[in-house]
ZAMARGU-4260 file (C-alpha; in steps of 0.2 Angstrom, whole numbers, plus 5000, padded with zeros to 4 digits):
<rodrens>
0) 5511/5334/5594 | 5513/5352/5589 | 5514/5354/5570 | 5515/5373/5568 | 5518/5381/5585
5) 5537/5377/5586 | 5552/5387/5592 | 5559/5388/5575 | 5543/5394/5567 | 5544/5411/5558
10) 5530/5422/5551 | 5531/5424/5532 | 5535/5443/5530 | 5526/5453/5516 | 5531/5467/5505
15) 5521/5481/5497 | 5523/5478/5479 | 5510/5465/5477 | 5505/5454/5462 | 5487/5450/5458
20) 5480/5433/5451 | 5479/5441/5433 | 5490/5435/5420 | 5498/5447/5408 | 5511/5446/5394
25) 5527/5455/5395 | 5533/5465/5380 | 5543/5451/5375 | 5529/5439/5375 | 5533/5431/5392
30) 5519/5425/5404 | 5519/5439/5417 | 5510/5444/5433 | 5499/5460/5434 | 5501/5470/5450
35) 5489/5480/5460 | 5486/5498/5456 | 5497/5505/5470 | 5511/5493/5466 | 5510/5498/5447
40) 5511/5516/5451 | 5525/5515/5464 | 5536/5505/5452 | 5532/5517/5437 | 5535/5532/5448
45) 5552/5528/5455 | 5558/5525/5437 | 5549/5539/5428 | 5558/5553/5420 | 5544/5563/5412
50) 5543/5562/5393 | 5557/5549/5392 | 5555/5535/5380 | 5560/5517/5384 | 5563/5502/5373
55) 5545/5496/5375 | 5535/5511/5379 | 5534/5529/5372 | 5537/5544/5383 | 5519/5550/5380
60) 5512/5533/5384 | 5522/5532/5400 | 5516/5550/5405 | 5498/5545/5401 | 5499/5529/5411
65) 5507/5539/5426 | 5495/5553/5426 | 5480/5540/5425 | 5486/5530/5439 | 5489/5546/5450
70) 5472/5552/5446 | 5463/5536/5450 | 5473/5533/5467 | 5471/5552/5472 | 5453/5549/5474
75) 5452/5530/5479 | 5468/5530/5490 | 5474/5548/5494 | 5485/5544/5509 | 5495/5532/5499
80) 5496/5544/5484 | 5501/5559/5494 | 5514/5549/5503 | 5522/5543/5487 | 5523/5560/5479
85) 5531/5568/5494 | 5543/5554/5496 | 5547/5554/5477 | 5552/5572/5478 | 5563/5571/5494
90) 5571/5554/5496 | 5566/5548/5479 | 5575/5563/5471 | 5564/5563/5456 | 5557/5581/5454
95) 5548/5582/5438 | 5537/5566/5441 | 5533/5572/5458 | 5527/5589/5451 | 5517/5582/5438
100) 5509/5570/5450 | 5505/5583/5462 | 5496/5593/5449 | 5486/5577/5443 | 5482/5574/5461
105) 5474/5591/5463 | 5465/5590/5446 | 5457/5573/5450 | 5451/5577/5467 | 5443/5593/5462
110) 5434/5585/5448 | 5428/5571/5459 | 5424/5583/5473 | 5435/5572/5485 | 5439/5580/5502
115) 5446/5566/5512 | 5464/5562/5515 | 5479/5574/5514 | 5474/5591/5507 | 5477/5597/5489
120) 5487/5612/5496 | 5498/5601/5507 | 5502/5589/5493 | 5507/5604/5481 | 5518/5612/5495
125) 5526/5595/5499 | 5534/5592/5481 | 5541/5610/5480 | 5558/5609/5487 | 5569/5620/5476
130) 5566/5639/5472 | 5563/5636/5453 | 5549/5622/5456 | 5534/5634/5460 | 5537/5640/5442
135) 5539/5623/5435 | 5522/5617/5443 | 5513/5632/5437 | 5520/5630/5419 | 5514/5612/5419
140) 5497/5616/5426 | 5493/5631/5414 | 5500/5621/5398 | 5489/5606/5403 | 5473/5614/5411
145) 5473/5632/5406 | 5477/5648/5415 | 5463/5647/5429 | 5472/5642/5445 | 5462/5633/5458
150) 5464/5639/5476 | 5473/5624/5482 | 5487/5626/5469 | 5488/5644/5473 | 5489/5641/5492
155) 5501/5627/5490 | 5513/5637/5479 | 5512/5652/5491 | 5517/5641/5506 | 5532/5635/5496
160) 5537/5652/5490 | 5538/5658/5508 | 5549/5644/5512 | 5560/5644/5497 | 5563/5662/5491
165) 5578/5671/5496 | 5592/5682/5489 | 5603/5668/5481 | 5587/5660/5474 | 5582/5676/5466
170) 5598/5678/5458 | 5600/5660/5452 | 5582/5656/5446 | 5573/5673/5442 | 5580/5675/5425
175) 5573/5681/5408 | 5574/5663/5401 | 5560/5658/5413 | 5542/5658/5408 | 5536/5662/5425
180) 5547/5675/5434 | 5547/5676/5453 | 5536/5692/5451 | 5524/5683/5440 | 5522/5669/5453
185) 5520/5681/5468 | 5506/5690/5458 | 5497/5674/5453 | 5496/5665/5470 | 5495/5681/5480
190) 5509/5676/5491 | 5512/5686/5507 | 5529/5686/5516 | 5533/5674/5530 | 5530/5685/5546
195) 5545/5676/5554 | 5556/5683/5540 | 5557/5701/5542 | 5568/5703/5527 | 5556/5694/5515
200) 5544/5708/5512 | 5558/5719/5504 | 5563/5704/5494 | 5546/5701/5487 | 5544/5719/5482
205) 5561/5719/5473 | 5556/5703/5464 | 5540/5712/5458 | 5551/5727/5453 | 5564/5717/5444
210) 5549/5709/5434 | 5540/5725/5429 | 5553/5738/5430 | 5570/5730/5426 | 5579/5745/5420
215) 5576/5755/5436 | 5574/5741/5450 | 5587/5744/5464 | 5590/5731/5477 | 5586/5736/5495
220) 5601/5741/5505 | 5598/5728/5518 | 5600/5714/5506 | 5619/5713/5505 | 5620/5699/5492
225) 5609/5708/5480 | 5619/5724/5482 | 5635/5715/5480 | 5628/5707/5464 | 5622/5724/5457
230) 5639/5731/5460 | 5648/5718/5451 | 5636/5720/5436 | 5641/5738/5435 | 5659/5734/5433
235) 5665/5739/5415 | 5667/5723/5404 | 5685/5727/5401 | 5689/5727/5420 | 5679/5712/5425
240) 5692/5698/5423 | 5705/5707/5434 | 5692/5711/5447 | 5687/5692/5450 | 5704/5684/5447
245) 5714/5696/5457 | 5716/5696/5476 | 5699/5694/5485 | 5690/5689/5469 | 5684/5672/5474
250) 5677/5680/5490 | 5668/5694/5480 | 5660/5681/5468 | 5654/5671/5483 | 5647/5687/5492
255) 5638/5692/5476 | 5630/5675/5473 | 5638/5673/5456 | 5636/5655/5449 | 5648/5647/5437
260) 5634/5647/5424 | 5632/5666/5426 | 5651/5670/5427 | 5655/5666/5409 | 5641/5677/5402
265) 5647/5691/5414 | 5665/5690/5409 | 5660/5690/5391 | 5675/5679/5387 | 5682/5662/5390
270) 5682/5653/5407 | 5701/5651/5408 | 5711/5644/5423 | 5710/5660/5433 | 5691/5661/5431
275) 5688/5643/5436 | 5699/5645/5451 | 5690/5660/5457 | 5673/5652/5456 | 5677/5634/5462
280) 5677/5639/5480 | 5658/5644/5479 | 5652/5630/5468 | 5641/5616/5475 | 5648/5598/5475
285) 5638/5592/5460 | 5642/5607/5450 | 5660/5602/5453 | 5657/5584/5447 | 5649/5590/5431
290) 5663/5602/5427 | 5679/5591/5430 | 5682/5590/5411 | 5681/5609/5410 | 5694/5610/5424
295) 5706/5599/5415 | 5704/5608/5399 | 5707/5625/5407 | 5722/5619/5416 | 5716/5621/5434
300) 5731/5619/5446 | 5735/5603/5456 | 5732/5612/5472 | 5715/5618/5467 | 5711/5600/5460
305) 5716/5592/5476 | 5703/5603/5486 | 5690/5599/5473 | 5694/5580/5474 | 5693/5581/5493
310) 5675/5588/5492 | 5669/5576/5479 | 5675/5561/5489 | 5669/5568/5506 | 5655/5557/5513
315) 5646/5572/5521 | 5646/5581/5504 | 5639/5565/5495 | 5625/5564/5507 | 5621/5582/5506
320) 5621/5582/5487 | 5608/5568/5487 | 5613/5562/5470 | 5609/5545/5463 | 5624/5534/5462
325) 5626/5533/5443 | 5629/5552/5442 | 5647/5548/5448 | 5648/5535/5434 | 5644/5548/5421
330) 5657/5560/5428 | 5670/5546/5428 | 5667/5542/5410 | 5667/5560/5405 | 5682/5566/5415
335) 5699/5562/5406 | 5711/5565/5420 | 5717/5551/5432 | 5717/5564/5446 | 5698/5562/5447
340) 5697/5543/5447 | 5699/5540/5465 | 5688/5553/5472 | 5674/5548/5460 | 5676/5530/5466
345) 5675/5535/5484 | 5659/5546/5480 | 5651/5532/5471 | 5654/5520/5486 | 5647/5533/5498
350) 5632/5535/5487 | 5628/5516/5488 | 5628/5518/5507 | 5610/5509/5508 | 5617/5493/5500
355) 5617/5481/5514 | 5631/5469/5518 | 5621/5453/5516 | 5627/5438/5526 | 5629/5420/5518
360) 5629/5417/5500 | 5620/5428/5487 | 5617/5426/5469 | 5616/5443/5460 | 5610/5443/5442
365) 5611/5459/5431 | 5601/5461/5415 | 5612/5466/5401 | 5599/5463/5387 | 5596/5474/5372
370) 5581/5484/5380 | 5592/5489/5395 | 5605/5497/5383 | 5592/5506/5373 | 5583/5514/5387
375) 5593/5530/5393 | 5592/5537/5411 | 5587/5554/5404 | 5586/5564/5388 | 5603/5572/5391
380) 5612/5557/5398 | 5622/5544/5389 | 5620/5532/5403 | 5607/5517/5401 | 5597/5506/5412
385) 5611/5493/5409 | 5623/5505/5417 | 5612/5508/5432 | 5609/5489/5434 | 5628/5485/5433
390) 5631/5499/5446 | 5619/5492/5459 | 5623/5474/5455 | 5641/5476/5457 | 5638/5486/5473
395) 5628/5472/5480 | 5641/5459/5476 | 5655/5469/5483 | 5646/5472/5500 | 5640/5454/5502
400) 5649/5442/5513 | 5650/5430/5498 | 5642/5433/5481 | 5642/5426/5464 | 5639/5441/5451
405) 5631/5436/5434 | 5626/5445/5419 | 5613/5438/5408 | 5604/5441/5391 | 5601/5427/5378
410) 5616/5418/5387 | 5624/5422/5404 | 5641/5422/5412 | 5650/5426/5428 | 5657/5443/5431
415) 5673/5441/5441 | 5677/5453/5455 | 5688/5453/5471 | 5683/5459/5488 | 5689/5477/5491
420) 5688/5482/5472 | 5679/5498/5467 | 5663/5497/5459 | 5670/5507/5444 | 5683/5494/5440
425) 5670/5480/5441 | 5659/5489/5428 | 5672/5487/5415 | 5669/5468/5415 | 5651/5469/5410
430) 5646/5466/5392 | 5630/5466/5380 | 5621/5450/5380 | 5607/5452/5367 | 5590/5445/5371
435) 5582/5441/5388 | 5582/5423/5395 | 5581/5426/5414 | 5575/5409/5419 | 5589/5400/5411
440) 5601/5412/5419 | 5594/5408/5436 | 5593/5390/5433 | 5611/5389/5427 | 5619/5399/5441
445) 5609/5395/5457 | 5619/5384/5468 | 5610/5383/5485 | 5612/5401/5488 | 5604/5410/5503
450) 5595/5422/5492 | 5594/5428/5474 | 5593/5446/5468 | 5589/5450/5450 | 5591/5468/5443
455) 5581/5469/5427 | 5566/5477/5417 | 5557/5461/5419 | 5553/5459/5401 | 5558/5442/5396
460) 5553/5430/5382 | 5543/5415/5388 | 5549/5400/5378 | 5551/5384/5388 | 5558/5393/5403
465) 5543/5402/5411 | 5543/5412/5428 | 5562/5415/5432 | 5558/5415/5451 | 5551/5398/5450
470) 5568/5391/5446 | 5572/5394/5465 | 5566/5383/5479 | 5551/5392/5488 | 5561/5393/5505
475) 5574/5404/5496 | 5570/5422/5495 | 5570/5430/5477 | 5571/5449/5476 | 5568/5457/5459
480) 5574/5475/5457 | 5564/5483/5443 | 5571/5498/5434 | 5558/5501/5422 | 5540/5500/5430
485) 5531/5491/5416 | 5514/5484/5420 | 5519/5465/5419 | 5531/5457/5431 | 5541/5442/5428
490) 5535/5433/5443 | 5524/5434/5459 | 5528/5447/5472 | 5522/5452/5490 | 5524/5437/5500
495) 5530/5419/5500 | 5548/5424/5498 | 5545/5433/5482 | 5548/5452/5483 | 5549/5466/5470
500) 5556/5484/5473 | 5562/5497/5461 | 5568/5513/5456 | 5585/5522/5453 | 5590/5524/5471
505) 5600/5512/5482 | 5587/5516/5496 | 5576/5501/5490 | 5589/5489/5496 | 5583/5493/5514
510) 5569/5481/5511 | 5580/5466/5510 | 5587/5465/5528 | 5569/5469/5535 | 5561/5455/5526
515) 5575/5443/5531 | 5572/5448/5549 | 5554/5442/5546 | 5548/5460/5547 | 5535/5466/5535
520) 5542/5479/5523 | 5531/5494/5522 | 5531/5508/5508 | 5548/5518/5511 | 5539/5534/5517
525) 5530/5524/5531 | 5547/5517/5538
</rodrens>
């Protein structure tokens, strides 16, 4: 009689964040599981905003741990590390961590004499996606390791410069406030123009001239944006407002590459309604989102506001902006006018496009303990990990066929919601629940669900409760979404229906349907 080779047999899928047999203590004293080095680096990287302190770990300590892990794996596992860094800057959308990681990758491999795997030059070029980033990487390298630049850094930066430098980039990012101007970077890395861009040679020469002879530098006549910009700069101060707020003013601002940040300084006066309405047509989507309060305070007309709202809520614009979902929550809280509520709700929904519509019954548990409220998403943000957890937890519950949404801390309670509600409305029902008793929350609310998802920092107090994932039968998958990247996990991961993923992007949820289809879930850059 067959015991195993039956029609109903399924392979147990595996995921990449993998626990080891070593026992650690969480920061709250709970009995945790160590992860292998690749898993630890991945979870730290996808939640790492450089120099940002968390409740349990200082910013410098996190930076040191991140750099040490990158240096170790750059030598022992360069394919994994290079793939992580490239993905981190692109789909992961975390620019500073990827720049730091690329610099540490090169440093470690040069020190070890390592030559296998992706080249240092390729890794440097892969993380430079915006025109100001070559200067950012050079500033990090020279402040950390001195002014001597190794050839791979020079060549990787030069590759990026040829790809990124254009007229509008020069106007926006080559400013006196930068430690490294475009001309400095061109000199340091000896970047030659792209032979397929006939215009780039003149642009590079002008960038050098702007740096070394700013008073006499004249843009080449063939570069229309630079010429139009210079013409606007030469308009007398007293005439400037009339020039840009009169007929054709918006078109002239766009043609000259004038950003909203530069416009106020150029006008040398307030950004009133007319000034905003002139520059709004050439603003990017996220610039619009960040300035909704300013539009209201200036009294921007309903007609213009309607055009702004349409762009904010457009799914193609949301996809193109590649912003993390909680950015729209921040805008919603900061914008006082009701006219922005609906487009921001739509934008947040589009930004959660990777959240799957899970079949069956799903239990979603959202960590609302004190550590989640203390840790902010960035130095300049008022949003916390608790906010991010609530956004993703609510998004999961609303998309699922049938879900129970629960918040937990010292105690736990259901969060009510109705199908079809917006995520933003559900967020107002979450509270602050003090300590962390994850296992008790799982045990109290699990009622023969088909799966359990826990959004948390995994730092729980042991007490009599132990591993939260052990409260669920082994046949039921438990997915832990880690927002913090601390070394100790609250339970096992990698196989046996216990899986961990992480970060501040909804892209991680793509693992869930893969695993439930009995497919192994690879690292996201390998999918």
